[in-house]
Every structure is written in C-alpha cells, then in structure tokens.
C-alpha positions in Angstrom: -55.1 132.0 -91.6 -53.2 129.8 -94.0 -52.7 126.1 -93.5 -48.9 126.5 -92.9 -49.6 128.9 -90.1 -52.0 126.5 -88.6 -49.5 123.7 -88.6 -47.0 126.0 -86.9 -49.4 126.9 -84.1 -50.3 123.2 -83.6 -46.8 122.4 -82.2 -45.2 119.0 -83.0 -48.5 117.3 -84.0 -48.2 118.6 -87.6 -44.5 118.3 -87.9 -43.0 116.0 -90.6 -41.9 112.5 -89.4 -38.2 113.4 -89.7 -38.5 116.3 -87.2 -40.5 114.1 -84.8 -37.8 111.6 -84.8 -35.1 114.2 -84.1 -37.2 115.6 -81.2 -37.8 112.2 -79.6 -34.1 111.4 -79.8 -33.1 114.7 -78.2 -35.6 114.1 -75.3 -34.2 110.6 -74.8 -30.6 112.0 -74.6 -31.7 114.7 -72.2 -33.1 112.1 -69.8 -29.6 110.5 -69.4 -27.7 112.3 -66.7 -24.5 113.9 -68.0 -21.4 114.6 -66.0 -20.8 118.2 -65.3 -17.4 119.6 -66.4 -15.0 120.5 -63.6 -17.0 118.3 -61.1 -17.6 115.2 -63.3 -20.5 114.1 -61.1 -21.5 110.6 -62.1 -18.7 110.3 -64.7 -16.8 107.0 -64.9 -13.2 107.0 -63.9 -10.2 106.0 -65.9 -9.9 102.2 -66.1 -6.2 102.2 -65.6 -4.3 104.4 -63.0 -7.5 106.3 -61.9 -5.6 108.5 -59.4 -3.7 111.6 -60.3 -1.1 113.1 -57.9 -1.2 116.8 -58.2 1.0 119.7 -57.0 -1.4 122.6 -56.4 -0.2 126.1 -57.0 -0.4 127.2 -53.4 2.9 128.7 -52.4 2.4 128.2 -48.6 4.7 126.0 -46.6 2.1 124.0 -44.7 0.6 122.9 -48.0 3.9 122.0 -49.6 2.9 118.4 -50.6 1.0 116.5 -53.2 -2.8 115.9 -53.3 -4.6 113.0 -54.9 -7.5 113.5 -57.4 -9.7 111.1 -59.3 -9.2 111.0 -63.1 -12.4 111.0 -65.2 -12.4 108.7 -68.2 -12.9 111.6 -70.6 -9.6 113.1 -69.3 -7.7 109.9 -69.3 -5.8 110.5 -72.5 -4.7 114.0 -71.8 -4.1 113.7 -68.0 -0.4 112.6 -68.3 2.4 113.4 -65.9 3.8 116.9 -66.5 0.7 118.6 -67.8 -1.1 121.6 -66.4 -4.4 120.9 -64.7 -7.1 122.7 -62.8 -8.6 121.2 -59.6 -11.1 122.1 -57.0 -9.3 122.8 -53.7 -10.5 123.6 -50.2 -13.7 121.4 -50.0 -14.3 119.7 -46.6 -15.0 116.0 -46.0 -18.7 116.7 -45.5 -19.2 117.8 -49.1 -19.4 114.4 -50.7 -22.0 113.3 -53.2 -22.2 109.9 -54.9 -18.9 108.9 -53.3 -17.1 111.9 -54.8 -15.8 115.0 -53.1 -17.2 118.3 -54.4 -16.8 122.0 -53.7 -13.9 124.3 -53.2 -12.4 126.9 -55.6 -10.7 126.2 -58.9 -6.9 126.4 -58.7 -4.0 125.6 -61.1 -1.6 122.8 -60.6 0.7 120.2 -62.2 0.0 116.5 -62.6 3.0 114.8 -61.1 2.2 111.1 -61.6 -0.7 108.6 -62.2 -1.3 105.9 -59.6 -3.5 102.8 -59.3 -4.7 103.8 -55.9 -4.4 106.5 -53.4 -3.0 106.4 -49.8 -5.8 108.8 -48.8 -8.7 106.9 -47.2 -11.4 109.4 -47.9 -13.3 110.2 -51.1 -11.4 112.0 -53.9 -12.4 115.0 -55.9 -12.1 114.7 -59.6 -9.7 116.6 -61.9 -11.6 119.6 -63.1 -9.7 120.2 -66.3 -6.6 119.4 -68.2 -5.5 122.9 -69.3 -3.2 121.7 -72.0 -1.8 118.3 -73.1 1.7 119.8 -73.3 3.9 118.0 -70.8 5.8 121.0 -69.4 7.1 119.5 -66.1 9.6 116.8 -66.6 10.9 114.5 -63.9 14.3 116.2 -64.0 12.9 119.6 -63.6 10.7 118.5 -60.7 13.7 117.0 -59.0 15.7 120.2 -59.4 12.8 122.3 -58.1 12.5 120.1 -55.1 16.2 120.4 -54.3 16.1 124.2 -54.6 13.0 124.4 -52.4 14.7 122.3 -49.7 17.9 124.3 -49.8 16.2 127.7 -49.5 13.4 126.6 -47.0 10.8 127.4 -49.6 7.8 125.7 -51.2 7.9 123.6 -54.4 5.1 125.6 -55.9 7.0 128.9 -55.5 10.1 127.4 -57.3 8.0 126.0 -60.2 6.5 129.5 -60.7 10.1 130.6 -61.4 11.0 127.5 -63.4 8.0 127.2 -65.7 6.9 130.3 -67.6 3.2 131.2 -67.9 1.3 129.4 -70.7 0.6 130.9 -74.1 -1.8 128.9 -76.1 -0.7 130.4 -79.4 2.9 129.4 -78.7 1.9 125.8 -77.9 0.1 125.5 -81.2 3.2 126.4 -83.2 5.5 123.5 -83.9 9.1 123.8 -82.8 11.9 123.6 -85.4 13.8 120.4 -86.1 16.9 119.8 -84.0 20.0 120.6 -86.0 22.9 118.1 -86.1 25.8 118.8 -83.8 28.3 121.4 -85.1 31.9 120.7 -85.6 34.4 121.1 -82.8 35.5 124.8 -82.7 39.0 126.0 -82.6 40.4 127.1 -79.2 40.1 130.8 -80.1 40.7 133.1 -77.2 41.1 130.1 -74.8 44.7 129.8 -75.9 45.5 132.8 -73.8 44.8 130.8 -70.6 47.1 128.1 -69.2 44.5 125.3 -69.2 42.0 126.9 -71.6 42.6 124.7 -74.6 42.4 121.6 -72.4 39.1 122.7 -70.9 37.6 123.2 -74.4 38.9 119.8 -75.5 37.4 118.1 -72.5 34.0 119.6 -73.3 34.1 118.6 -76.9 35.1 115.0 -76.1 32.1 114.6 -73.7 33.9 115.3 -70.4 32.5 117.3 -67.4 35.3 119.7 -66.3 34.6 122.1 -63.5 36.5 125.4 -63.6 36.5 128.9 -62.1 37.5 131.2 -64.9 39.2 134.6 -64.2 38.8 136.3 -67.6 41.3 138.7 -69.0 40.2 142.3 -69.4 38.7 143.3 -72.7 35.7 142.3 -74.8 36.9 138.8 -75.6 35.0 137.0 -72.8 31.8 136.7 -74.8 33.6 135.0 -77.7 35.3 132.6 -75.2 32.0 131.7 -73.5 30.5 131.1 -77.0 33.3 128.7 -77.8 32.7 126.8 -74.6 29.0 126.4 -75.5 29.9 125.4 -79.1 32.4 122.7 -77.8 29.6 121.2 -75.6 27.2 121.1 -78.6 29.9 119.4 -80.7 29.8 116.5 -78.2 26.1 116.1 -78.8 25.1 117.5 -75.4 23.3 120.7 -74.3 24.6 123.9 -72.7 23.2 126.6 -70.4 24.8 130.0 -69.7 23.3 132.5 -67.2 24.3 136.2 -67.5 23.6 139.1 -65.2 21.7 141.4 -67.6 20.3 141.8 -71.1 23.3 143.7 -72.4 25.6 140.7 -71.5 23.0 138.3 -73.1 23.0 140.4 -76.3 26.9 140.1 -76.5 26.9 136.4 -76.1 23.9 136.0 -78.4 25.9 137.9 -81.1 29.0 135.8 -80.5 27.1 132.5 -80.7 25.3 133.6 -83.9 28.6 134.6 -85.5 30.2 131.3 -84.5 27.4 128.8 -85.1 24.7 130.6 -87.1 21.0 131.0 -86.2 18.8 128.3 -84.8 21.2 126.6 -82.5 20.5 128.5 -79.3 17.6 130.0 -77.5 17.5 133.3 -75.5 15.5 133.3 -72.3 15.0 136.7 -70.6 12.2 138.2 -68.6 12.1 141.1 -71.0 11.3 139.0 -74.1 7.5 139.1 -73.6 5.3 136.1 -72.4 4.6 134.6 -75.8 8.1 134.8 -77.2 9.7 133.6 -74.0 7.3 130.6 -73.7 7.9 129.7 -77.4 11.6 129.7 -76.8 11.2 127.7 -73.6 9.0 125.1 -75.4 11.6 124.7 -78.1 14.1 123.8 -75.3 11.6 121.5 -73.5 10.8 119.6 -76.7 14.5 119.1 -77.5 14.5 121.3 -80.6 17.3 123.5 -79.2 20.1 122.3 -77.0 21.8 125.6 -76.1 20.3 128.3 -73.9 21.6 131.7 -72.8 19.7 134.2 -70.6 19.4 136.1 -67.4 18.4 134.4 -64.1 15.1 133.5 -65.7 17.0 130.8 -67.6 18.6 129.1 -64.6 15.8 126.4 -64.6 15.8 126.0 -68.4 14.9 122.3 -69.2 17.9 121.6 -71.4 18.1 118.0 -72.5 21.3 116.0 -72.1 22.9 118.8 -70.2 26.7 118.9 -70.7 27.7 122.4 -69.4 26.2 125.0 -67.0 28.0 128.4 -66.9 27.4 131.6 -65.0 29.1 135.0 -65.7 29.9 137.5 -63.0 28.3 135.6 -60.1 28.8 138.6 -57.8 26.3 140.7 -59.6 23.1 141.4 -57.5 21.0 140.5 -60.6 21.7 136.8 -60.1 19.8 136.8 -56.8 16.1 136.2 -57.4 13.7 138.6 -55.7 10.7 136.3 -55.5 10.4 133.5 -52.9 12.4 131.5 -52.0 15.0 133.9 -53.5 17.5 131.4 -55.0 20.8 132.5 -56.4 21.7 131.5 -60.0 25.1 130.3 -59.0 23.8 127.9 -56.3 21.0 126.6 -58.7 23.6 125.8 -61.4 25.8 124.1 -58.8 22.9 121.9 -57.9 22.4 121.1 -61.6 26.0 120.3 -62.2 26.0 117.9 -59.3 22.6 116.3 -60.2 23.3 116.0 -64.0 27.1 115.3 -63.6 27.8 117.9 -66.2 30.6 120.5 -66.7 30.6 123.8 -64.7 32.1 127.1 -65.6 32.0 130.1 -63.3 33.6 133.1 -65.0 34.1 136.8 -64.5 36.7 139.6 -64.6 36.8 139.5 -60.8 36.5 136.7 -58.3 34.0 136.2 -55.5 34.7 134.5 -52.2 32.3 131.7 -53.2 34.3 131.1 -56.4 37.6 131.0 -54.4 36.0 128.5 -52.0 35.2 126.2 -54.9 38.8 126.2 -55.9 40.2 125.9 -52.4 38.0 122.9 -51.7 39.2 121.1 -54.9 35.7 121.0 -56.4 36.7 123.2 -59.3 40.0 124.0 -61.0 41.3 127.5 -61.6 41.3 128.7 -65.2 43.6 131.7 -65.3 46.1 133.4 -67.6 49.8 133.8 -66.9 50.9 137.1 -65.4 52.5 138.2 -68.6 49.2 137.9 -70.4 47.4 139.8 -67.6 50.0 142.6 -67.7 49.7 142.8 -71.5 45.9 143.0 -71.4 45.3 145.2 -68.3 45.5 149.0 -68.2 47.8 151.1 -66.0 46.1 151.7 -62.6 47.1 154.8 -60.6 45.8 155.8 -57.2 44.9 159.0 -55.4 44.4 159.0 -51.7 43.3 161.4 -49.0 46.9 162.7 -48.5 47.0 163.7 -52.2 43.7 165.4 -52.0 44.7 167.3 -48.8 47.7 168.8 -50.6 45.6 169.7 -53.6 43.2 172.5 -52.7 41.6 172.7 -56.1 40.9 168.9 -55.9 39.2 169.3 -52.6 36.9 171.9 -54.0 36.1 170.1 -57.3 36.4 166.5 -56.0 38.8 165.6 -58.8 42.6 165.6 -58.1 45.1 167.0 -60.5 46.1 163.5 -61.6 42.6 162.8 -62.6 42.3 166.0 -64.6 45.5 165.2 -66.4 44.3 161.6 -67.2 41.1 163.0 -68.6 42.8 165.6 -70.8 45.3 163.0 -72.1 42.6 160.4 -72.7 40.3 162.8 -74.6 43.1 163.2 -77.2 42.8 159.6 -78.2 39.2 158.5 -77.4 36.4 158.4 -74.9 36.9 158.6 -71.1 34.8 156.7 -68.6 33.9 158.2 -65.3 32.4 155.8 -62.7 30.2 157.4 -60.0 29.0 155.2 -57.1 25.4 156.2 -57.5 22.9 158.1 -59.7 21.3 161.4 -59.1 22.5 164.7 -57.8 23.9 165.3 -54.3 22.3 162.4 -52.3 23.9 162.6 -48.8 25.9 165.2 -47.0 28.8 165.1 -44.5 31.0 167.5 -42.5 33.8 168.9 -44.7 36.3 168.7 -41.9 35.8 165.3 -40.3 33.5 163.7 -42.8 31.0 162.7 -40.1 27.6 162.1 -41.7 25.2 164.9 -41.4 22.2 163.7 -39.4 18.7 165.1 -38.7 18.3 166.6 -35.2 14.8 165.0 -34.9 15.2 161.4 -36.1 18.9 161.0 -36.8 18.2 160.3 -40.4 20.6 161.3 -43.2 20.5 164.8 -44.5 20.2 165.1 -48.3 20.9 168.0 -50.7 18.3 169.1 -53.1 18.7 169.8 -56.8 17.1 173.2 -56.4 19.7 174.4 -54.0 17.2 174.7 -51.1 17.9 173.8 -47.5 18.9 170.3 -46.5 16.2 167.8 -46.0 16.0 164.6 -43.9 15.8 161.4 -45.9 13.7 159.8 -43.2 11.2 162.3 -41.8 11.3 164.9 -44.5 12.0 167.9 -42.3 14.1 170.7 -43.6 17.4 171.7 -41.9 18.8 175.2 -42.2 21.1 175.7 -39.2 23.2 172.5 -39.2 26.5 172.2 -37.5 28.7 169.1 -36.9 28.3 167.6 -33.4 31.7 166.0 -33.7 34.0 168.9 -34.5 31.7 171.9 -34.5 32.2 172.7 -38.2 29.6 174.4 -40.4 30.9 173.5 -43.8 29.3 170.5 -45.7 30.5 168.3 -48.5 28.7 165.7 -50.6 29.3 162.2 -49.3 28.6 160.8 -52.8 28.0 163.1 -55.7 25.6 161.6 -58.2 26.1 161.0 -61.9 24.1 164.0 -63.1 26.1 166.4 -60.8 29.4 164.9 -62.0 28.3 165.3 -65.6 27.5 168.9 -65.0 30.9 169.6 -63.4 32.8 167.8 -66.2 30.7 169.5 -68.8 31.7 173.0 -67.5 35.4 171.9 -67.3 35.5 170.5 -70.8 32.9 172.6 -72.7 34.0 171.3 -76.2 33.6 167.6 -75.3 30.2 165.8 -75.4 29.1 164.3 -72.1 27.0 161.2 -72.0 25.4 159.6 -68.9 24.5 155.9 -68.4 22.5 154.9 -65.4 19.1 154.0 -64.1 17.1 156.3 -66.3 18.9 155.3 -69.5 21.5 152.6 -69.8 23.7 152.8 -72.9 24.9 149.7 -74.6 27.8 151.1 -76.6 29.4 154.5 -77.3 31.5 155.4 -80.4 35.3 155.6 -80.1 35.4 159.3 -80.6 36.5 161.6 -77.7 33.7 162.0 -75.2 33.1 161.9 -71.4 30.9 159.0 -70.4 29.6 159.3 -66.8 28.1 156.0 -65.5 27.0 154.3 -62.3 28.4 150.9 -61.5 27.1 148.1 -63.7 25.8 150.5 -66.4 29.1 151.2 -68.1 28.7 151.0 -71.9 31.2 149.3 -74.1 33.3 151.8 -76.2 34.4 150.9 -79.7 38.1 150.1 -79.5 38.0 150.5 -75.6 38.2 153.6 -73.4 41.3 155.7 -73.5 41.1 156.3 -69.7 38.7 155.8 -66.8 38.2 157.6 -63.5 36.8 155.7 -60.5 35.5 158.4 -58.2 34.5 158.3 -54.5 36.1 154.9 -53.8 35.9 155.5 -50.1 32.1 155.7 -50.3 31.9 152.2 -51.8 34.4 150.7 -49.4 32.8 152.4 -46.4 29.4 150.6 -46.8 28.4 148.7 -43.6 28.4 145.3 -45.3 30.6 142.2 -45.2 31.0 142.3 -48.9 31.9 145.9 -49.3 35.5 145.4 -50.3 34.8 142.5 -52.6 31.9 144.3 -54.3 33.9 147.5 -54.7 36.8 145.6 -56.3 34.4 143.8 -58.6 32.8 147.1 -59.8 36.2 148.7 -60.3 37.6 145.8 -62.3 34.4 145.7 -64.4 34.9 149.3 -65.4 38.7 149.1 -65.8 38.3 146.0 -68.0 36.7 148.2 -70.7 39.8 150.4 -70.9 42.5 149.8 -73.5 45.6 147.9 -72.4 48.5 149.7 -70.9 50.5 149.2 -74.1 47.9 151.2 -76.0 47.9 154.0 -73.5 45.0 152.9 -71.3 45.0 154.5 -67.8 42.7 154.1 -64.8 42.7 156.5 -61.9 41.0 155.3 -58.7 40.2 157.9 -56.0 40.6 155.8 -52.8 43.1 155.2 -50.1 46.0 153.4 -51.8 46.9 151.2 -48.8 43.5 149.5 -48.7 43.5 145.8 -49.8 40.9 146.2 -52.6 42.8 149.1 -54.1 46.1 147.2 -54.0 44.3 144.2 -55.6 43.1 146.5 -58.4 46.6 148.0 -58.9 48.1 144.5 -59.2 45.0 143.2 -61.1 44.8 140.3 -58.7 41.2 139.6 -57.8 41.9 136.0 -57.1 44.4 136.8 -54.4 42.0 139.2 -52.8 39.3 136.6 -52.8 41.6 134.0 -51.2 42.5 136.4 -48.4 38.9 137.3 -47.8 38.0 133.6 -47.7 40.7 133.0 -45.0 39.3 135.8 -42.9 35.8 134.6 -43.3 36.9 131.1 -42.1 38.4 132.7 -38.9 35.2 134.6 -38.2 32.9 131.8 -39.2 31.0 133.9 -41.8 29.6 132.7 -45.2 30.5 131.0 -47.4 32.5 129.0 -44.9 29.4 128.6 -42.8 25.7 128.5 -43.7 23.5 131.3 -42.5 19.9 132.3 -42.5 18.3 135.7 -41.8 15.1 135.8 -39.8 13.3 139.2 -39.7 10.0 140.5 -38.3 8.5 142.3 -35.4 10.5 141.7 -32.1 7.8 139.5 -30.4 7.3 137.4 -33.5 11.1 136.9 -33.9 11.4 135.8 -30.3 8.5 133.4 -30.6 9.8 132.0 -33.9 13.3 131.3 -32.7 11.9 129.8 -29.4 9.8 127.2 -31.2 12.1 126.4 -34.1 14.0 123.1 -33.5 17.3 124.4 -34.7 20.4 122.1 -35.1 22.4 121.7 -31.9 25.4 123.5 -33.3 23.3 126.5 -34.5 24.3 129.9 -33.2 21.9 132.9 -33.1 23.4 136.3 -33.7 21.2 139.2 -32.6 18.5 140.2 -33.0 19.3 143.8 -34.0 16.8 146.5 -35.2 16.4 147.2 -38.9 16.2 150.6 -40.4 12.6 151.9 -40.5 11.4 152.3 -44.0 9.7 155.7 -44.6 6.4 155.9 -46.5 6.8 156.9 -50.1 10.6 156.3 -50.1 12.6 153.6 -51.9 12.2 150.1 -50.4 14.8 147.4 -50.7 13.8 143.8 -51.2 13.1 142.2 -47.8 12.8 145.6 -46.0 10.0 145.9 -43.4 6.8 147.6 -44.3 6.9 151.4 -44.1 6.7 152.7 -40.6 7.1 149.3 -38.9 9.9 148.5 -36.4 11.4 145.2 -37.3 14.4 143.2 -36.0 16.7 140.7 -37.7 18.5 137.7 -36.3 21.1 135.7 -38.0 21.3 131.9 -37.5 24.7 130.4 -38.3 25.6 126.7 -38.6 28.9 125.0 -39.6 29.4 123.3 -43.0 27.3 120.2 -43.4 24.4 121.5 -41.3 22.8 123.8 -43.9 20.1 121.3 -44.9 19.2 120.7 -41.3 18.9 124.5 -40.7 16.7 125.0 -43.7 14.5 122.1 -42.7 14.1 123.4 -39.2 13.2 127.0 -40.3 10.8 125.7 -43.0 9.0 123.5 -40.4 8.7 126.4 -38.0 7.4 128.8 -40.7 4.9 126.2 -41.9 3.6 125.8 -38.3 3.1 129.6 -38.0 1.2 129.7 -41.4 -1.0 126.8 -40.4 -2.2 128.8 -37.4 -3.9 131.3 -39.7 -3.5 134.8 -41.1 -3.5 136.5 -37.7 0.1 135.6 -37.0 2.7 138.5 -37.4 4.8 138.2 -40.5 8.2 136.5 -40.2 10.6 136.4 -43.2 13.2 133.7 -43.6 16.0 134.0 -46.1 18.7 131.4 -46.5 22.2 132.7 -47.4 21.3 136.4 -47.6 23.6 138.3 -49.9 23.9 141.3 -47.5 24.3 140.6 -43.8 25.7 144.0 -42.7 
C-alpha cells in the first residue's frame, strides 16, 4: 500500500492544513440553524413594514378578503405591492412553532400592500416565496377588479384571473421597448361623414373626454375610423383601449393602425396569441412602453397608463360576454373604466343595442350618426319576401328560395360574389309540419325531431329515439319541412342550381376572412361572413322567421344586428348592391332593416322594456339550480325590499353527449331558474345580497347543492 493510499484511509488526520480549515468552517456553519425556505422558521422579519397583505388565489366567495403574512428579511426587497407571491394557506391556529404559524398547502397570490402591523391577533405565517419581482398588479387595476367583482357578485380572485395573464419567465426577462413620442394629430378621415365626427376627434386630440354612441355607416370604413380615434387620443399624450368581438375584427383594426401610425405604437391582446406572446405584450403595456391596446374581451382589463379613451365595437355580439366567473360583459367593464378614469368612451357598431340607446336617452353619451343622405348613399337596396309571396310561388316553397331571391342571385353573379346568410351551420337540424309549421316533437319525451344527413328516419334530439311514423298533432299532416336548413345543405342546393359558379362556405368548421371579388356564392352563418374585395354584389338573408321566432327577449334586436352586419358588406345601392331578406315584411326588425334605422328600432325596444320593467331599464339576476336549493337560497337571501322574484321555471334538461350551453345544468339533471328584478339604483344592493347568500352556502361545505348566480344574464328567455 502506498503512503498516499494510507493517508486517504486515515480520514482527516493526514489532510493538509488548508483542507482541515475548510472542514472546520463547514462544520461551524452547519451548527447554526438556517431558515427553511417557504416556512422561514427562525428567520428574522423585515425591519420596516413586516406585514404583507395578500390576496390568495381562491375563487370562493366566503374567502373573498385579504390575509396577512409575515415578511422574512430575505424577501424584504422583492416583496413589494403588486408582485406575485406564494403562501401557505389552510393551517390551523394549533400549528404554531416559535411564534410563527406553519403548515397548509402552497397557493399563489398577489401582495396588495405592506403594513407596520396586522389587525389579526394571532401568529402569522411567513411569505413562502416571491415568485417574481415584476409588479403586475397596480392600484388602478386592483380597484377596477374590485368594482367588477362587486357589480357581478363575484370574487376578486376570479376577476384577477381574467385581468392578469399567466406568468412567462422568458417574457419577463426581455426588456420592453422604449415609449415612442406622441404622434401628430390625424386628419378627420372618414369621421367627416358624420355630423359630429370631426368634433369628436378634435376633442380627443385636445385632451377631452367625449362620450359617444357611434352608429357606423355600412362598408369597410369603420376600422379606419376607429384607428383615427385611437391615433387622436395618442396625439394628446394619453392611452387608448379598443375591444372588438373576434380576431378578424382585431386584424382589421391592427392593419388600419399600422398603416396610420406605423409599427410599435400599439399592442394586440387576444387569447389566441399564445401565453408567452400575450404576456410579453401585456407587460409592455403595464410598463408603459405602449399606450394603445386593441384586442378581444381578453383586453378589457389591459393596464393602459394615462387612459384617455375606451372603445368597444359591436357590443351586441355574444363574444363580449365572458364565459368564466363572474362572467362580466366587456361593455360594462369599459363603462366602469370610463367613469373611474374620467376618460372618453366610444361604443360603435353598424347596429344599435338597447343598452346603447339607453346611454343616449339618459344623456350620459351623445349620438354620433350620419345624415340620412349619407346613409342612403352608403346602404344597399333592401327588398323583402314574406309568407304571402312564398305561398304564391310553388317553386319557392319547394326550394326555400323565392323567385325574387333567384333573380337577385343571377343578377349579382354577373358583377361579383353573392353572400347567402343561413341562421345556423350543418345540414337539416330541426323539422316542422309543412302545413302549419308546428315543430315536430318526439312522442316519448317531446324533444325536437332532427333530420339526418344520411336520409335515414327522424331522430329525437333529446332521447335519441328514431321516429318513422310521424304525423302532426295540430293539423294531422304528414309532410315535413326543415325549420332551419343549415349552411351545408344550402350550399348543396345552390351548387346544383348554379353549377358553373364556385360555392364557398364560412362557419364553425372554417371561417373565411376574405373572399376575392370574382363571381362566387358564399354561404355563411351569422357572424362568420367574410369580407369581399370591393363588396358583395348581392346578399340573401334566409329563414328570417327562424331568427325572429327564438324564445328570447333579444330575438328581434339580435336578428336585426346580424342582418345589418351582413348587409353592411354589400355594395351601396348606387353600385347595384341588393339585399333580399326572407321574412315577414310587416315585422318591426324587417322594417328597420329596409329603412336602415337600427337606432329607431333600439329606441322603441327601450320604451317597451321600460313599460315591462325588463333590462336594461331594470337590473336583473338569474339564479339557477335544483328546485330545493333554489327555494332555500331565495328564502335565506336578504334581498332588497323592492326586489321582485319571477319564477322559478324549469330549464331544458341537457342530454348526455349533446352540446351544452354556458350555464346549462349538468346532463340529466332537472334544474329551475328564477329571475330577481330590482329597479334602477338597487343593482349594487341586489349583487351584494346574492353574493352574501352564495358565500354562506359555500362556507357550509361541499355537500350543498350547486346554485349558480349570474348578474344581468344576456338571455332571459
């Protein structure tokens, strides 16, 4: 054995002096107790402001409050208000060691503020970790989130999940670009077509805060006009935020802003952008590097600094209503921001919702409309075909297209593409009696009978049973017709009628953004209409009675909005643009389309809602759940004295494996829904009462039956 090997076996005795010194120093340090990360046992606390007030990420109503934690000295520098933190949550009072609370599971949260002392008398747990020193939650954003949570009877944590995107460490490490100087004041552009358009733009550019409801002229010019409003706000040194219904609309405004101001002056926030890119864009806005933001409803909470304008386009679109709790609407969130930040407000669209009409009627906003001469010059010619015309036209009854529609298609195809709007996608969804139009129902469960693509027997949409020997219980007829023929079936029919013309479809499976200006038939569902180069030569709006016959308070308003959105893509009447709507000509929405008067229709709808006491004149909440749970909930809730309960009424049972609408009951369960209505001024009291009742139910444990509360539901039947 060599001497070197002998020294190695002898341990530390034969080690050089330097190694012995290092070993003794390591042993000395090991004897000193070290604070364990995420519990910080034995660690010293911060010398100044040792208490952190934290909002934990628990979206339950009975925990919708702040919790105090001790700040270890090692986290003092990074634990600043607005940062993301991790804390231990759920430990009981008995788990205390060395005067510090321990135990519980790790949970994310936001540090709201630092305090000198806590109003909690017991021992505090320590902050476990500062996830990132990036201060993502500003005081303004926290105040907005609290206001939205109170309005919609939700929790602050749920709102912040919508407002602050998930963290991306790579995005945080990248510096944001430098803020560009304000651009010059833009020219009025297309705003000169409106009576007060130039004045509205001038007010924004000079630092004013005008509030307007904008009824846009038909055609593609709306995106350029919205871009000019954003540019005018930037010229005043302030920020701007515009919320649009879908990615296609965002792309058009994005292109218009880039052409007007160049790149680098605005950020695009959409849910489809991907987590890293969205967070990077969001951070640029939060850090003040970008002052203009456009996006879908994901952008309604964007932390724009020095906000000067908030705008929303087509507020009647369903996409503006958030699906996650507490389900806020983008229009209402932007109204809260306009009131809180005292900034300008612009609500625009080709059509006009009842809520927009109420803003004008109350004097809160001013109308921004064009003269009737401008409207007539920009709008297409609208012609109607009613049931009387169809009854005289046997060929139209068989093919579902009247002679006038065929003529419009033939004439339009000579000059360009023709748009055909069908109320829904698919083939032959629902069937009805050909004589009296009574819906065909299943003999077993009264569910709707549906046609199959293979031509097989009818099948119930609820229980799935086949039906081969149906006859109408109302008139005794045996002939069936499609209640609503889907887009694919319509495309097949038109393809056979015009074999030399290409047929394109745009709907749920594939949504087209644009189509060329060459002759073609474009069959689309509402909301998926592509933009044609140079505009459509003609448009057919089929099965209007199906859209108007929906059992919903907004059926007429929504049908008119969808018709106008399609007709606005057609060339002006002076260029030969024609629109044929297949619906009863005497109905109010059809007449409003013929006159191109959505504002007048909304004003009359508002007057009727006021007489009946329905939203938006009143505030309303929908409470749904099992019958026993609904009765117990409404019995214990301390509703305002003037509250009126409508119902409850049974909800449609959701079949297993079928499509499920947001808020629908679980498959197979029998739920009821009650509507609670209060007059104006009592909406906050109603939301607070329902939130307190829901919090009390949740505090009793998971054994309680589910009860869902939604403030201002978009569809109330």
